[in-house]
C-alpha positions, 0 to 999 in steps of 0.5 A, spaced: 383 285 088 379 291 087 371 291 088 367 298 088 360 300 089 356 305 087 348 307 089 345 312 083 343 318 087 337 319 083 334 312 082 337 308 088 340 303 083 346 299 086 352 297 081 358 293 084 364 293 079 370 288 079 376 292 077 381 286 077 387 285 081 392 280 084 390 273 083 384 274 078 387 269 074 385 263 079 378 266 080 372 261 078 366 265 080 364 272 083 358 272 087 354 278 089 349 279 095 345 285 096 340 285 102 335 291 101 333 295 106 326 291 106 330 285 108 329 282 101 336 278 099 338 278 091 344 274 089 347 275 082 353 271 079 358 277 076 360 274 069 368 274 068 370 278 062 377 279 060 379 286 057 372 290 060 369 292 066 365 286 070 359 289 073 352 287 077 346 291 077 341 291 083 335 295 081 330 299 086 324 298 080 325 290 081 326 290 089 333 288 089 335 295 092 332 301 096 333 308 096 335 307 103 341 303 106 342 296 103 348 291 105 352 289 099 357 283 100 362 279 095 364 272 095 370 270 090 371 263 089 378 260 086 380 254 082 383 251 088 376 250 091 377 256 096 372 262 097 373 268 101 368 274 103 372 280 100 367 285 101 361 287 106 359 294 107 352 298 107 351 303 101 346 309 101 344 314 097 348 321 099 
């Protein structure tokens, strides 16, 4: 499965994208958690759409992200009841 993150170089907003991949047909949910540089934790469920890009956006304006370093984690759940953390990284403005 392919996940990516980007941090807007001007606003600091974080976009997490899911590009599909092996096993995606068995997914039941994708949970994205951002722990901002201020310590605030925000959780969003990424909608599973067919034929389009799946994304979750975390904004500085809403306090979900900062213009500094933020931690992004993605956990996926499958139809058999298993869950796996598939992404865990620090994102920062370049």
